[in-house]
BAVO-936109 format. One line per 5 residues: number of its first residue (from 1); their letters; for each residue x negated, y, z of C-alpha. Coordinates in steps of 0.2 Angstrom, whole numbers, plus 5000, padded with zeros to 4 digits. Layout:
// BAVO-936109
NUM) A) X:Y:Z ~ ...
// end
This chain:
// BAVO-936109
1) MISIV) 5065:4888:5057 ~ 5048:4881:5058 ~ 5038:4869:5046 ~ 5030:4854:5055 ~ 5028:4835:5052
6) CPVCK) 5043:4825:5056 ~ 5039:4809:5066 ~ 5052:4799:5055 ~ 5050:4807:5038 ~ 5031:4808:5041
11) EECEH) 5030:4823:5030 ~ 5029:4842:5034 ~ 5046:4849:5032 ~ 5058:4863:5039 ~ 5065:4860:5057
16) QVLRE) 5079:4870:5065 ~ 5074:4876:5083 ~ 5088:4870:5094 ~ 5080:4876:5111 ~ 5065:4885:5117
21) AADLV) 5057:4880:5134 ~ 5039:4874:5138 ~ 5042:4864:5123 ~ 5053:4866:5107 ~ 5067:4855:5104
26) VQCCE) 5069:4854:5085 ~ 5079:4845:5072 ~ 5072:4839:5055 ~ 5082:4847:5041 ~ 5078:4832:5030
31) CGQVH) 5083:4817:5041 ~ 5092:4825:5056 ~ 5080:4818:5069 ~ 5079:4828:5085 ~ 5062:4828:5094
36) RVPKP) 5051:4839:5105 ~ 5035:4848:5099 ~ 5023:4859:5109 ~ 5027:4877:5108 ~ 5015:4885:5095
41) PEPEI) 5004:4898:5102 ~ 5009:4916:5098 ~ 4997:4923:5085 ~ 4985:4936:5093 ~ 4987:4954:5087
46) LTIKA) 4971:4962:5082 ~ 4966:4980:5081 ~ 4956:4983:5065 ~ 4946:4999:5062 ~ 4953:5009:5047
51) IVSQE) 4945:5023:5038 ~ 4960:5034:5032 ~ 4956:5047:5018 ~ 4967:5062:5016 ~ 4960:5071:5001
56) TESMV) 4944:5079:5008 ~ 4945:5073:5026 ~ 4942:5055:5033 ~ 4948:5049:5050 ~ 4943:5034:5060
61) CSVEM) 4960:5026:5064 ~ 4966:5008:5068 ~ 4978:4995:5061 ~ 4987:4982:5071 ~ 4989:4965:5062
66) FEDEV) 4992:4947:5067 ~ 4975:4937:5067 ~ 4982:4925:5053 ~ 4989:4939:5042 ~ 4982:4942:5025
71) VALGD) 4978:4959:5019 ~ 4974:4964:5000 ~ 4969:4979:4990 ~ 4984:4989:4986 ~ 4994:4984:5001
76) RIVAE) 5004:4998:5010 ~ 5002:4997:5029 ~ 5003:5009:5044 ~ 4988:5016:5052 ~ 4988:5024:5069
81) CGDEV) 4977:5039:5071 ~ 4978:5044:5090 ~ 4996:5049:5092 ~ 5000:5051:5073 ~ 5005:5037:5062
86) FGVEV) 5002:5037:5043 ~ 5008:5027:5028 ~ 4992:5021:5019 ~ 4986:5011:5004 ~ 4972:4999:5006
91) TGIEA) 4958:5004:4994 ~ 4943:4993:5001 ~ 4941:4978:5013 ~ 4925:4975:5022 ~ 4923:4957:5029
96) GARRV) 4906:4957:5038 ~ 4893:4963:5025 ~ 4904:4959:5010 ~ 4917:4969:5001 ~ 4932:4958:4996
101) RRAKA) 4949:4960:4987 ~ 4959:4950:5001 ~ 4955:4943:5018 ~ 4963:4936:5034 ~ 4964:4949:5047
106) DEVTT) 4952:4940:5059 ~ 4939:4941:5045 ~ 4941:4960:5042 ~ 4928:4972:5050 ~ 4934:4988:5042
111) LWTRG) 4949:4993:5031 ~ 4946:5008:5019 ~ 4963:5017:5015 ~ 4971:5033:5009 ~ 4986:5042:5015
116) IEQVV) 5001:5040:5003 ~ 5015:5049:5012 ~ 5009:5066:5007 ~ 4996:5067:4993 ~ 4989:5082:4984
121) VKASI) 4992:5081:4965 ~ 4979:5090:4954 ~ 4984:5097:4937 ~ 4974:5104:4923 ~ 4986:5116:4913
126) HTGRT) 4981:5122:4896 ~ 4986:5140:4893 ~ 4980:5143:4876 ~ 4962:5149:4878 ~ 4959:5143:4896
131) TLPLY) 4963:5128:4907 ~ 4971:5132:4924 ~ 4968:5121:4939 ~ 4983:5119:4949 ~ 4987:5109:4965
136) QTADG) 5003:5103:4973 ~ 5008:5093:4988 ~ 5020:5079:4985 ~ 5027:5063:4993 ~ 5017:5048:4988
141) EDEFV) 5033:5041:4980 ~ 5038:5057:4970 ~ 5039:5053:4951 ~ 5030:5062:4937 ~ 5036:5058:4919
146) VGESY) 5026:5062:4903 ~ 5035:5075:4893 ~ 5046:5082:4907 ~ 5045:5099:4915 ~ 5041:5103:4933
151) TFAGR) 5038:5118:4944 ~ 5020:5115:4949 ~ 5011:5127:4962 ~ 5024:5140:4957 ~ 5023:5139:4938
156) RIRIS) 5034:5129:4926 ~ 5024:5116:4917 ~ 5027:5102:4905 ~ 5016:5086:4907 ~ 5007:5080:4891
161) HIKLR) 4998:5065:4899 ~ 4993:5058:4916 ~ 4976:5050:4922 ~ 4979:5037:4934 ~ 4968:5033:4949
166) DGPVI) 4965:5015:4943 ~ 4959:5020:4926 ~ 4971:5021:4911 ~ 4979:5037:4904 ~ 4998:5037:4901
171) RKEGW) 5002:5048:4886 ~ 5019:5041:4879 ~ 5034:5052:4882 ~ 5045:5045:4896 ~ 5032:5035:4904
176) KTVAR) 5031:5038:4923 ~ 5021:5035:4938 ~ 5021:5040:4957 ~ 5011:5054:4965 ~ 5000:5042:4975
181) RVKRI) 4994:5034:4959 ~ 4990:5051:4950 ~ 4971:5056:4948 ~ 4976:5071:4937 ~ 4990:5078:4927
186) YGYLE) 4987:5087:4911 ~ 4999:5098:4903 ~ 5004:5116:4897 ~ 5014:5131:4903 ~ 5032:5129:4899
191) GRYQR) 5036:5140:4883 ~ 5019:5139:4876 ~ 5015:5129:4860 ~ 5007:5112:4863 ~ 4992:5109:4852
196) R) 4991:5090:4848
// end
């Protein structure tokens, strides 16, 4: 199916592709008219520079996109770093000298991204008198739920609240998020009294 102007309907509408050769033979889905149209050019595939951040390290990688494809902040795409491939989330888009929220691939000069397949989740755990910093590697889609218990860096903890990367803190019991969105988990060692 392609969307083009029908010579009978005089409107842009869906057409069924009947045959592909030097030209396309198409049939209008509105009036049934069969006609030929020039074969549209294949969109060019662009290789865009992508900076991939994996916690404390950053690598210069690349992302392949069609020239007319639109990329936006928060999009999940795949970046190639040499022979390795990473799932990443777009955190910044440079179009020339400007930072934008979305752009067509042919306008993008650099994508800023962070790896989301494996993320390091940081936690501050209250032990009564002191706060213990803990770190745990998790898949980007692993869920953390306020009020639930987890084994975290070898210790059993209960989550009291979670600070998200994009700003808010979630405190309500049962509320959840995925590891790639966590800035820091707060909680206490399981079996210890929680001060409110």
